[in-house]
KOLVEX-848197 format. One line per field, with one value per residue: residue in one letter; x, y, z of N, C-alpha, C in turn. Coordinates in steps of 0.05 Angstrom, whole numbers, plus 5000, padded with zeros to 4 digits. Atoms other than C-alpha are relative to their C-alpha. Example, Ala and Ser with C-alpha at 12.3 -4.5 7.8 and 13.67 -1.06 7.14 Angstrom:
<pts>
rest <- (a,s)
n.X <- (5018,4984)
n.Y <- (4976,4976)
n.Z <- (5000,4999)
ca.X <- (5246,5273)
ca.Y <- (4910,4979)
ca.Z <- (5156,5143)
c.X <- (5018,4985)
c.Y <- (5024,5022)
c.Z <- (5000,5014)
</pts>
This chain:
<pts>
rest <- (x,x,x,x,x,x,x,x,x,x,x,x,x,x,x,x,x,x,x,x,x,x,x,x,x,x,x,x,x,x,x,x,x,x,x,x,x,x,x,x,x,x,x,x,x,x,x,x,x,x,x,x,x,x,x,x,x,x,x,x,x,x,x,x,x,x,x,x,x,x,x,x,x,x,x,x,x,x,x,x,x,x,x,x,x,x,x,x,x,x,x,x,x,x,x,x,x,x,x,x,x,x,x,x,x,x,x,x,x,x,x,x,x,x,x,x,x,x,x,x,x,x)
n.X <- (4994,5021,4996,4996,5016,5000,5017,4985,4989,4980,4987,4980,4984,4976,4984,4980,4977,4980,5006,4989,5021,5026,4992,5003,5028,5022,4987,5004,5031,5011,5027,5011,5022,4988,4995,5026,5022,4996,5012,4976,4974,4975,4974,5007,5032,5015,5024,5002,5028,5016,5029,4997,4983,4971,4980,4975,4975,4974,4985,4975,4978,5011,5026,5018,5017,5024,5015,5027,5010,5030,5007,4976,4981,4990,5002,4979,5011,4976,4964,4986,4975,5002,4994,5027,5013,4994,5008,5026,5005,4993,5018,5025,4999,5014,4985,4984,5012,4987,5001,5028,5022,5008,5009,5021,5018,4996,5022,4979,4987,5022,5001,4979,5007,5025,4988,4988,5021,5022,4989,5006,5023,5003)
n.Y <- (4975,4975,4974,4983,4973,4988,4973,4974,4999,5019,4991,4985,5021,5016,4975,4989,5018,4992,5022,5020,5006,5004,5017,5024,5008,5002,5029,5023,5004,5019,5010,5023,5018,5020,4992,4989,5018,5010,4988,4992,4992,5005,4980,4967,4993,5006,4991,4990,5003,4992,4987,5012,4990,5013,4984,5016,4989,5013,4991,5001,4985,4977,4990,5015,4991,5007,4994,5014,5010,4987,5008,5015,4983,5000,4972,4989,4985,4979,5011,4993,5007,5018,4982,4978,5021,5014,4976,5002,5023,4989,4982,5006,5010,5033,5023,5019,5013,4989,4969,5003,5006,4973,4974,5011,4999,4977,4978,4985,5011,5004,4971,4988,5012,4992,4980,5011,5007,4980,4990,5014,4996,4972)
n.Z <- (4988,5005,5009,4965,5003,4976,4993,4993,4977,5006,5027,4978,4977,5016,5013,4979,5003,5017,5029,4994,4972,5011,5016,4989,4990,5016,5007,4981,4991,5020,4988,5019,4986,4978,4979,4987,4992,4975,4980,4981,5021,4992,5012,5000,4995,4978,5008,4980,5006,4984,5012,5025,5018,5004,5008,5000,4996,5013,4982,5015,4986,4979,5001,5001,5020,4993,5030,5002,5031,5013,5026,5006,4999,4975,4994,4977,4986,4984,5002,4977,4995,4967,4973,4990,4991,4971,4981,5004,4983,4974,4994,4999,4976,5006,4988,5014,5026,5028,5012,5012,4983,4992,5023,4997,4979,5001,5019,5012,5025,5020,5004,5020,5022,5005,5010,5024,5016,5005,5025,5024,5013,5012)
ca.X <- (7191,7144,7140,7168,7130,7155,7108,7120,7147,7190,7216,7247,7275,7315,7334,7368,7414,7479,7476,7523,7479,7417,7449,7461,7397,7351,7399,7390,7312,7284,7211,7184,7119,7168,7194,7120,7084,7113,7072,7137,7183,7250,7322,7313,7242,7190,7119,7092,7012,6958,6881,6891,6935,7005,7062,7125,7194,7256,7320,7388,7451,7429,7363,7294,7243,7171,7121,7052,7027,6972,6947,7014,7060,7110,7091,7145,7114,7176,7256,7286,7354,7365,7391,7327,7292,7329,7317,7246,7241,7272,7234,7174,7195,7175,7199,7224,7206,7232,7239,7169,7132,7150,7133,7067,7043,7067,7011,7069,7096,7028,7015,7082,7060,6989,7029,7067,7000,6962,7020,7011,6942,6957)
ca.Y <- (6208,6269,6338,6383,6448,6498,6551,6624,6612,6547,6579,6637,6587,6546,6618,6634,6571,6584,6557,6503,6481,6486,6446,6387,6389,6393,6333,6289,6303,6246,6231,6162,6119,6069,6118,6143,6075,6052,6080,6080,6112,6100,6133,6208,6206,6212,6231,6279,6265,6303,6307,6263,6311,6282,6317,6285,6296,6290,6299,6317,6335,6405,6411,6387,6392,6387,6371,6345,6299,6336,6308,6266,6332,6338,6409,6435,6471,6494,6485,6488,6489,6433,6489,6532,6465,6441,6513,6509,6442,6472,6531,6497,6462,6386,6324,6258,6219,6229,6292,6271,6253,6322,6360,6320,6338,6415,6468,6513,6472,6464,6536,6539,6488,6518,6585,6548,6517,6582,6609,6557,6576,6651)
ca.Z <- (1992,2000,1981,2049,2058,2107,2135,2147,2216,2198,2135,2183,2235,2182,2146,2217,2211,2183,2109,2117,2178,2135,2081,2125,2161,2102,2069,2130,2132,2092,2104,2071,2091,2124,2175,2195,2199,2266,2323,2366,2317,2324,2311,2290,2289,2344,2353,2401,2415,2454,2446,2386,2353,2328,2313,2290,2306,2267,2307,2272,2311,2347,2319,2317,2259,2284,2225,2208,2147,2106,2040,2034,2044,2102,2131,2173,2235,2271,2265,2337,2359,2421,2470,2460,2466,2531,2559,2539,2578,2637,2639,2638,2701,2667,2702,2680,2615,2542,2506,2465,2529,2560,2500,2500,2565,2549,2533,2521,2466,2433,2433,2392,2347,2341,2321,2264,2237,2238,2194,2145,2135,2116)
c.X <- (4977,5009,5002,4992,5005,4983,5017,5021,5025,5023,5019,5018,5017,5018,5022,5021,5016,4997,5012,4978,4973,5004,4997,4976,4979,5013,4993,4968,4986,4977,4986,4975,5018,5005,4979,4981,5000,4991,5019,5023,5020,5022,4992,4973,4983,4972,4992,4964,4989,4972,4999,5008,5028,5016,5030,5026,5026,5024,5022,5021,4986,4971,4977,4981,4974,4979,4976,5004,4976,5006,5026,5021,5010,4998,5012,4985,5020,5028,5009,5027,5002,5000,4974,4981,4998,4990,4970,4982,5004,4990,4971,4997,4985,5021,5007,4987,5021,4989,4967,4985,4998,4993,4970,4987,5007,4976,5017,5007,4977,4990,5027,4996,4972,5010,5008,4978,4981,5013,4998,4977,4995,5001)
c.Y <- (5020,5020,5013,5028,5013,5028,5028,4999,4980,5012,5023,4991,4989,5025,5007,4984,5012,4978,4972,4978,4987,4972,4971,4986,4992,4968,4975,4999,4983,4986,4980,4991,4981,5014,5011,4977,4989,5018,5011,5005,5001,5012,5028,5000,4986,5010,5015,4998,5018,5005,4991,5012,4985,5022,4985,5017,4990,5016,4997,5015,5019,5009,4981,5012,4988,5005,4983,4986,5011,4996,4993,5020,4999,5033,5002,5019,5019,4984,5008,4990,4983,5013,5017,4977,4990,5023,5001,4980,5005,5021,4990,4977,4964,4985,4983,4996,5009,5029,5003,5002,5029,5021,4993,5010,5036,5019,5020,4993,4997,5023,5008,4991,5017,5030,4995,4990,5022,5017,4990,5007,5026,4996)
c.Z <- (4991,5001,5030,4988,5022,4996,5008,5023,4998,4984,5014,5016,4987,4985,5020,5003,4984,4974,4996,5014,4982,4979,5013,5009,4979,4982,5015,5001,4975,5012,4981,5019,5020,5029,5021,5006,5027,5021,5020,4984,5017,4988,5000,5004,5023,4992,5031,4996,5027,4995,4972,4978,5003,4980,4997,5005,4985,5016,4980,5013,5022,4994,4995,4984,5011,4975,5001,4973,4995,4970,4986,5000,5025,5002,5023,5021,5015,4997,5023,5003,5031,5021,4994,5004,5029,5021,5001,5024,5033,5014,5005,5025,4999,5010,4980,4972,4978,4994,4991,5020,5016,4981,5000,5015,5001,4990,4988,4965,4976,4993,4981,4977,4984,4978,4969,4980,4996,4978,4975,4987,4985,4968)
</pts>
């Protein structure tokens, strides 16, 4: 298991979730080397890639946790409710493909991730 670190933005996002849902989400979010080895991640995990950047996605019920691996730590960049993601995909006018494929192609998504990464550096 890896240490999980929330940046300022992702900490605020998870804090906005009702307490019991927070506990369920954190309890289900277990990241080990086995779940990240396979480039075609399966189950609750996925990967969003663009221009050599790789963001992992963990899906649990109504939430998506987007994270990177840095120095052996899991750094949570964003915690989004699935309805907000569906709305984002709809408003972006993105076509077919999986959720991860759609996000890989979206500049707006990468700006969202950049915002989270910048918050982590403060």
